C-alpha positions, -999 to 999 in steps of 0.1 A, spaced: -16 -25 -140 -7 -37 -106 -35 -50 -83 -33 -32 -49 -52 -49 -20 -58 -31 13 -69 -47 46 -104 -41 59 -91 -21 88 -83 7 63 -118 7 48 -127 40 65 -97 57 49 -102 41 15 -134 57 2 -130 42 -33 -126 6 -20 -100 -19 -8 -89 -30 -43 -72 -7 -68 -55 -11 -102 -26 12 -104 4 17 -127 39 22 -115 74 7 -118 83 8 -81 63 5 -49 67 42 -41 53 51 -76 23 29 -70 17 43 -35 20 79 -47 -7 72 -73 -28 54 -46 -25 84 -23 -37 107 -52 -69 86 -52 -71 80 -15 -53 108 3 -63 96 38 -43 64 34 -9 81 33 -8 88 71 -18 52 78 10 37 56 39 61 57 54 80 86 64 117 86 97 110 69 80 91 41 91 56 52 67 27 56 54 27 92 68 0 115 34 -17 120 27 -19 82 39 -47 60 37 -44 22 43 -73 -1 48 -73 -39 41 -107 -54 43 -124 -20 77 -109 -10 80 -82 17 90 -50 -2 106 -17 5 97 15 -13 121 9 -42 109 -26 -49 100 -32 -86 64 -36 -94 54 -53 -127 23 -47 -148 7 -79 -134 20 -76 -99 -1 -80 -67 6 -55 -40 -8 -64 -6 -8 -41 25 -10 -57 59 -12 -39 93 -2 -55 125 -29 -62 150 -21 -62 187 -41 -64 219 -46 -87 248 
């Protein structure tokens, strides 16, 4: 199963923790299963059209990924959110 790691800023929306083991052959399959466990995350990661939000970066095995990216059984999926301010 893929290891999914979420940033601490999403902790309030991730009631079951910031680390998850999830099966799926593509990033969207993994995310859909993650959202089944953690429904509040969907609005933080995807926009109304189902695309990855502009301020969210998702990496599969260290490479920035789109929703159709392949995810292996031992892949690491990392979610990052941009931080801004002044």
